[in-house]
N, C-alpha and C positions, 0 to 999 in steps of 0.2 A: 588587481580584481579579476579572477579568471571565470570565465564563462564559457559552460559544458553543457551538450544538448538543452541548451536554452535556457539552464538554473544558472543563477549566480552565485557562485561557492564563497561561504563565509572567508571572508579573508584572515581573521585573526587564530582560526581552527588549525588542528593539524589535517594535512593533506587527507589522510587515512577517514578523518571523522567527517571532514567537510565533502569529503564523496558521498556520503550517505547522504546529503542532501536532494540528491538526483532520486528518483522514486525508481526502483528495482533494483539499484546498489545497497546491499547492505555491508557489514564491515568485512566479512570473509571474503567477496567480492572485491573489495575497494582494494584487500590486501593482495588478492591475487593479480587485479591488475596494475598496482604499483609495483609489483615482482616483475612483472612482463617489462614494462618500461624503464625499469631499474631506476625509480626513485624511491629516496627514504621517508616512510612512513611518519618520520619525525619534524618533516620539512614543514613549515606553514605555509599555507594556500600563497599570501602575499608576497613569500620569496621565491616563487616559482618564474624561473625564467621563460622567455616565449618560447624557446625551443624544447623543454621540457613539457609546457603548457599542450604544444601543437601535438606533440607524441602521447599525451594522456586524452586528448578530445579525440587523437585518430583511435587509438587502443577500447575508449567508451564507445564510440559510434558501432562499434562490432556488436555491443549487446543490445538488448532490447530493454529500453528504459522508455519513461515519460508515456506519451500519446500513445505509441506503439503496443505497450505493453498494458494499457489500459482497452484497448481496441483487443486484444488478444484475450484479456479475461473474457469481456463482455460476450466476445462471440462462443468463447467455449460455454459460457453461461448458456446462451441464448441457443448453442446446438444440443444441450441437456434439457432444455425446456422441450426442443420441437419433439425429440425422440421419446419423450415422454418417461423417462429415469426419473426412480423416485427423488434423486438430489432435484431434478428437473422440477418437479412437482412440490417441493418444499421450496426451493426459490421463489416458484410463482406463486405459492400462499404465504411469501414474507415468514418461513417460520426457520428456528434453525438446521442448518442442513446438515452438520457433523456429527449427528446421534446425541446431541443435547436433550434433555428432558423438558418440554416445552409445557408440560400443565401447571408447573408453580412459577416457572422462573423465565428466562428469555423477555424479560422485558424490553430490553434493548431494541431487540430485533421485532417484538410484537408490537410496541406503544405504551402508550399510556392505559392504566387498566378501567375497563367498562363494567360498569356496575348497573344493578336493575334500576331502572325508573331514575330517582332522581340522586341515588343512592341512600334515600333515609328511610329510615323505618317506619311505617306509617300506624298511627295509634288509632286503634278502634274502641267502638264503646263499649261497654259491657255492663 
């Protein structure tokens, strides 16, 4: 059971897939890391030796992962809001940032649809 960057890697998976459990490491970066430390991507996590695990841990620590990555992203968004860019305003209003239409869609970002009054049509006497 390997523990890298505070994450326990799944033991039954290949190491190239198990590394993607760490936030900030995708498959291309995982393959590059394994190439740098000379570990086979087909090796399962539970089959790692202590020496391989130590080399892997040292190499992953050079990357921006987990809490450090989240902190960097949130500071980037805060900077955009502070300087008043269009993207910053969209973040502040909780609207889609990357050019998507928001008139009809964007329900995930905007939340549940709000209707007028109770949402029912009011019957009037004629």
